[in-house]
N, C-alpha and C positions, 0 to 999 in steps of 0.2 A: 723385381730383382730377387734372386735366390738368396736365402739366408745362410749365414756365416759359417760355411765350411771352407771358405777361401783360405789358402795358405799364404801368409804374407811374405815368406822368404823362399826363394826357389831352391835353397839348400836344405830347407826344413823337411823333417820326416812327415809323411802322411799319417794321420790318426787312423785307428782301426775303423772308425765309422766312415771316414773318407774312402778307405779301401773298400769297405762294404758297399757303399753307394756305387762306386765305379764297377764293382763286380756284378751288382744287380743290373746295371745298364748294359754291361758287356754280355750278360746272359740273354737279355732280350734281343740284342743285335745278333748274337750267335744264332738264336732260334730263327730270326728272320732270314738270315743267309742260309741256314741249314735247310729250311723248308723250301727255299727256291731250288736247291740242287738235289735234295733227297728224293723227291717224287719221281724224277726222270727214270731212274733204274727200275722203279716198281711198276711203271706203266704197262708192260706186257702182262704181268700177273694180274693187274687190276682189270685189264680188258678180258682176260680169260675167265676170271671169277664173276664179273658183273655182266659179261656179254656185251661189251661196248663196241661201237663202231670206231673207226679211226677218227672221224670228224668229232665225235663226242669225246673221245679220249684226249684229244689235244686241248679241249677246254678245261681239263683238270689242271693243266699248266697255265693256260691263258686266263682262266678265271682268277687265279691268284695275281697274275701280272696286272689284270684289269683293275682289280680292287686296290692293289698297291700303288701302281703308277698313276691311276686316275684321281686318287684322293689325297695325294701327298701335299699338294699346295694347301688344301683345306686343313689337313692334319697339322701342318707346320704353323699356320696362323692360329688355329684353335689352341695350340699349346701356349702361345703368347697371350691370347685373350682370356682363356678359361683357367689358366694355371698349368704349368708344365707337369707338376707332380700328379695332379688330378687326371689329366688327359692320359699320361703314361700308364698309371695304374689301372684305370678303367679299361683301356685298350688291351693291356696285358691280360686282364681277366677274361675279356672276350676272346682273345687268342687261345687261351687254355680251353675254354668251353668249345670253341670251334674245332680244336684238335681232337677232343673227345668225340664230338659229333662225327668227324671224318673217319674215325676208327671203327664206328659201329654201323654206318649206313649200309643199306643193301641195294642202292640204286644209283645210277650215274648222275641224274639231276641233283640228288641230295649231296652227293660227293662234290659236285661242282659248286653247289651253293656253299658248302662248308669251306671250300678253298677260297671262294670270293670273300667270305666273311673274314677268313684269316688274312687275306691280302689287305682288306679294309682296315683291320685292327693294326696290322704292321705299318700302314700308312700314317697312323697316329703315334705308335710307339717309337718309330725310327726318328722323326724330327723332334719329338718331345725328349727322347733320350739324349740326342746329340746336343740339344739346347740346354738341358740340365747340366751336362758336362761343361759347356762353354760359359755358363753363368756361375758354376760352382768353383771352377779352377781359374786362377788368374791368367790372363793372356801372357804368353811367354813360355819359358821352360816348363812350368807346371802344367799348363794346358796342353802343350805339345806332347809331353810325356803321357798324359791321360788319353789324348786322342790317338796316339800311336798304339796304345794298348787296346783301346776301344775298337778302332778300325781293323786292327789285326785279328780281333775276335770274329769280326765279320768275314774276313778273308779265310780264316781258319774254318769257320762254320761252313762256308761255301765249299771248301775242299773236303772237309770231313763228311759232309752230307753224302757224297758219292760213296765213300767207304762204308759208312753206317748203313746206307740204303742197300748196298750189296750184301751186307751181312744179314740185315733184318728181313730182306725180301725172301731169303732162303727159309725163314720161319713162316712169315705171312706178310703180305703187303700192308695189312692193317697196322702192324707194328711201326711202320714208317710214318703213319698218320698219328699214332698214339704217343710216340716217343716225346714230342714237344710238350704234351700236356702236363706231366708231373714237373718238368723243369720250369715251365712257365708258372705253375702254382707255387713252387718253392721261391722263385724270384719275386712273385707277387707278395707273399707273406713277408719276405725279407725287406722288400721295398717299402711296405707300410711302416716299418720301423726305422729304416735307414735314410730314405730319400728326403732331403730337406723340403720344407714348405716353400712355395714361391708365391709372390704377389701376382694378382691378375693385372693386366694392363687396364688403364683407365678407359672405359668404353662409354663415357657419357655422350659421345658423339654417335653412338650406335654401331652396329655391325655392318659390314659391307656385304649385305645379302645378295644384291645383284651381281657383284663381283664373284662371290662364292659360287653362285649358280652357273654363271657363264664360264668361269675358270675351270670348275670341276667338270662341267659338261664338255668343254673343249678337250681336256685331258682324257676323259673317259672315251670320247669318240675317237680321238687320235690313236690311243692304244688299241681300241677295238678295230679300227680301220687297218692299222699296220699288221695286226695279228691275222686278220682275215684276208689281207691282200694277196698272199701267195696262193690261196685256194680260189678266191674269187677272180683273180687276175688284176695286175697292177693297172691295166688300161681299161678295165671294165667300167661300165657306167656307174655301177654301185660304188666302186672304189673311188672314182673321180668325184662323184657327187658327195661322198663322205668327206674327202679331203677339202672340197669346197665349203662344206658346212663347218669343218674345223677352222678354216681360215676366217669365215664370217664370225664364228663365236670368239675367236682370238682377237679379232678386230674390235668387236664390241667390248670384250674384256679389257683390252688396253685403254679404250676410250673411257670406260667406267673408272679404271684405276687412276687415270690422270686427273679425273674431276672429283672423285670422292674424298672426303676428309679423313676417312679411316680405311685405307685400302687393304685388300687382302695381300697384295704384293706391292710394296713401294718401289716403283719403277726406277727411282733415282739410284737404288743400290746397284743397278746394272751399268751405271756410268763409270764404275771402277773397273779399270782394265784387269786387275788381278782377279776380281770377282768373275768377270766374263770368262777369263782363261780357265778358272777353276771349274766353272759350269760346263764349258765345252770340252775341257780335258776329261772330266768325269764321264761325259757321254761317250767320248771316243774310247776311253780306257775300258769301261765295262761293256760297251757294245762290241768291241773287238774280242774281248775275252769270252763273252757268251757265245758269239759266233764260232770262235775257235773250239770251245768245249763241245759244242754241238757237233762240229765236224769230226773232232777226234774221237768222240764217243761212237759215232757211226762207223768211222774207219776201223776202230779196234774191234768192235763187236760184229759188224756186218762183213768186213773184208778179212780181218785176221782171225775171226772166230774166237776171240777172247770172251770169257764169261764176264758177267756184270762185276763180280768181285775183282777179277784180274784187271779190268778196265779202271776200276776205282783205285786200285793199288798203284797203277801207272801214274796217276795224278798225285799220289801221296807225297813224293819228295817236295813238290811245290808247297803243299800245306805245311809240312814239317819245317821247311825253311822260313815260312811266314811266321809260324808259332815261335820259333827260336829267336827271331829278331824283334819280337814285340816290344821289349823294354828298351831297345837300343835306338830305334828310329827317331824318337824325340830328341836325343842328343845330336843325332846327325842333322836334323832340321835346325836345331839351335846353332850349329856351327856353320852350316852352308846356306841356310835359307830354303824356303819352299820351292822357288823356281828352279834352282840347281838340282835339288833332290828329285823333283818331278821329271825334269829333263833326263836325269840319269835313269829313272825308272822306265820312262817311255823308250829310251834307247835300248834298254835290256829287253823290253817287250817286243820291239821291232826285230831285233836280232833273233830272239827266240822263235818268233813266227817264221822268219825267213829261213832259219835252219830246219824247220819242220817241213819245208817244201821238198826236202831230200827223201821223203818217205817212199817206200816201195811196198810190194806185196809180201816181201820177206825181210822186214827191217831188223836191225840189231837194236834192242832197247837201249843198251849202254851207249852206243855210238850215235844213234839217230834221234831217239825219243828223249832220253834222260837229259841231254844238254838243254833242250828246249824247256823241259819242265823246271829245271833249276833256274834258268833265266827268267821264266814266268813267275816263279816264286819270289825271286829277287825284285822283279818289277812290282808285284803286288805289295810286298813289304815296304818298298820305297814310295810308291805312287799314291796308294789309297789313303794312308794317313796324311800325307802332305797335301793332297787335294782338300781334305776336310779342314786342315789347319788354315790353308790359304783362304778358303771360302768363309770361315767364321772369324778370322782376325779382323780387328778394327770395326766390328759390328756392335751396335748398342745391345744391351741385354734384352730390351723389349722387342728386338727384331731377330734374335737368334733363332727362334722357332721358324720364322718366315724364311730365313736364309737356309736353315737345315732342310726345310721342306722343299725349297727350290733345288738344292743340291741333290737330294734323293730323287726328285722328279727327273732331273737331268740323267741320273744313273739309270733309272728304270725305263724312261722313254728311249734313251740311247740304246739300251739293251734290246728293247722290243723292235726298234727300227732296224738296227744293223743285223739282228738275227733274221728278220724278215728278208732283208736284202741278200744276205748270204744264202738263205734257203732258195730264193728266187734264182740266184746265179747258178746254184747247183742244179736246179730243175732245168734251167735253160741249156745246160751243157750235158744233160743226162740222156740225150737221144742217141745212145750208142748201140752196140750189139748185145748189151746186157752182161758182158763178161766182167770178171773182176777187174781187169785192167781198165775197161771202159768206165766202170764206176769210180775207180781211183782217179782217172783223168778228169772226171766231172767234179771231183773234190778240189782239185788244184786251183781252179779259178776262184773258188770260195776262200781258199787260204790266201790267195793274192789279195782279195778284197779285205780280208782281216788285217793283213800286213799294211795295206794302204791306209786303212782307217787309223791304225796305231801310229803310222808315220805322220798322218795329218795332226794327230794329237801332239806329237813331238814338235812339229813346226809351230803349232799354236803356243806351246810352252816356251819355245825358244824366243818368241817375241817379247817375253817378260824378262829376258836376260839382257836386253839392250838398254842399259841404264847410262845416262850421262853422268860422268864423274864431276864432282864439284870442282869448278875452275876458278881460281882467284885471279881477279883482274883489277887494275887500278883505274878509277874514274875520277873525273873532276866534278866536285859538288860546289855550286855557287853559294856563298854566304854574304849577306849584306850587313855592313856595320854602319850604323847611322849615328852621327854626332847630334844627339837630340838638342843638346844645349845650344850648339851653334847653328842647328838645323842645316848642317852642311849636306851637300849632295852625298848619297850613299856610295860607298866604295865597295867594289866587288873583289873578293879574294878567293883563292882556290885552295882546297885542302884535299889530300889524298885519302881515299877510303877503300879498304879491301872488301869486296863483296863476293858472294858465292852464287853461281848460276845454278 
């Protein structure tokens, strides 16, 4: 259990140290999200400078995703077993060193290796940071407020990464790699002083080494297979055999987790309907958004001829809206509950994607593009914090890291899978005459897929709104009164009792 920064009263002010702890954790999450989005704009410059082929270039993005998505389950459980503070700070230090390495390398393989190491370290900082928050702030208004600020920093980092990359790439792509290093170092120094110590879980029964090996192997192979499927072919022998191997590893993993005394993932946590909805909702939310961002970036730069900076600025309204709402979402969740807020967010997401289907080769930004960006900003502000709150509520402190790792795994794997699907759909519809209109027509089915995925997330969320109201009804309860002295036969009387279903 994390030591005593808990605030006893939801109306009490947070101490400076409590704010400092939250800001350190927010900085790490901001960097994780920033790094995911910032590298995209810099890829053409990296290819020109290092002489990389397209297949090598895509691994600069995929290497990060592979390390991040593949090791999240292990990272989340390591936080519970080894201590959340220790895991967070060590991983943050590795992240800073990998950022320095990435800024000074002179070859593609070294750059890909640095990206994989950064993804690996993020796989430990993300669940450890989230579990520090959920064990430091009391469940309820305090935690909801903290999580709304924390997750808003992630959404802001993802949005701001595009803008910063557009600016920094004009100087050199190396600055996009180096920027996270000093921020991570400052956060590390502050974290050493501010983050509370946490006890490690009692591990006298030993670690779940077989579960860690099979679970991590399954996630690594799944992410790798999905990332490579559009290039290798979804029906190729290589892809199908890889998916078969993933299924075998997952089957073995589940068998191990059901039998071991100290599992990497306690499968019983998935018996909760709200937990399952949070995991599936997170996959649908992030998967649809990553696919949308990929499509829109291609649309604006390839078809409209916008610069990297102009494209980044087009996304800016969504990021600004998210940042401005950061301190308010916790109050909204307190009042309406996570299912309603998530449903509202998904509704905004679906409408925003649907409106973007109106795009043409000569769109009006204010009429066609801006409404979608504002709706997506509202969706991010409402949905992302609420999913985190729903996933971590009601979970014991010694399993917060596990649940945090599971949620982040859903986010990353969902992003990888749905981006690959969107890419495949675009490719399948791209056999036109090569004209700008033909390219635009190939994008529309991808936008439809993105919209359908978001709508599926909305439907999943709506199942959580069907609650049976407590109904009072009168029943007859039999009671026996025995005259012991006379040993008379028992007489049965009836009394009315109000009960709630």
